[in-house]
N, C-alpha and C positions, 0 to 999 in steps of 0.2 A: 776376189776369191770369196770373201765373207758375204758380199751381196749376192753372188751366184748361189751360195749355199742357202742363204735366207730365201731366195726365190724358189729353190727346189723344195724347201720345207713348206712354203705357202702353197705351191702347186700340189704337193702331196696332200696337204690338209683339204684343199678344194676337191681333189680327187676322192678322198675319203667321204667328204660330205655328200658329193654327188652319188656315191654308191649306196648311201643310206636314206636318201630322201624318197618320199612317196610320189610326189609330183615334180617331175623335172622342169616343167614349164615355168615354175616359180623361181627356179634357180639357174635359168639359162642366161648367161651373160657371155661376154667375149672370151673370158678365161675358160669357161665351160666348153665353148665351141672349140677352142684350141685343144683342150684335153680330149674331146671326142674325136677330133681330127687325128690326134696321135693314136688313139685306140684303133681307128680305122687304118692306120698306116700311112696317112697322108702327110704327117709331120713326124719329126723325130723329137725325142725328149729335149734335145738341145734347142730345136726350133721353138718349142713351146716356152722353154725357159727364157730364151732371148726375146720373144714377143712380150711376155709378161714383164720382163725387166725394162724393155723400152717403154711400155705403157706406164710403168711406175715412175720412170725418170723423165720422159718427154711430155707426158700428158699435162702436168701442172703448168709447164712453161707455155705450151701451145694453147692451152685453155685460157690462160691469163691474157695472152695476146688477142685471142679471138673475142673474149668478153670485152676487152678494152675497145676493140674495133667496133663491135656491136653497139656499145654504149655511145660511141662517137656518132655512128650512123643514126641512132635513135635521137640523139640531141640535135642533129642536123635536119631531122624530118619530124617536126612536132605533130603533124597529122597522124603519122604512124604511131607515135607515142600515145596519142589520145585513143586510137583504136585499140592498142595493146591494153591500156588501162580499162577501157570498156569491157574488153574480153575477160580480163582478170576479175573485174567486179561481177561480171555475169557468172563466172565459175565459182568464186568464193563468197559472193554476196557481201554481207556487212562485216564479215570476220576481219580481224586485224591481220595485215600482212606480216609475215615473220621471215 
């Protein structure tokens, strides 16, 4: 119940922010798309709340598994790793990676 209430507050804050920005394209993310879908009548407030809640809960777990798998694949394919490092160096130059 507390988590659902917190999600509703966050969604309302996002809705308020979207209503005051000058350029929407700088603020368009998945939550924004959900809010606009609700405004069009494609989703209910409960649908939006549930989607945001699932993103907040599930995303860290699935992301960690995906990153772990990606790192294993990179380690198993050193030529791909070398290509990735060349591309990173091309993009950031001599700057230190952070």
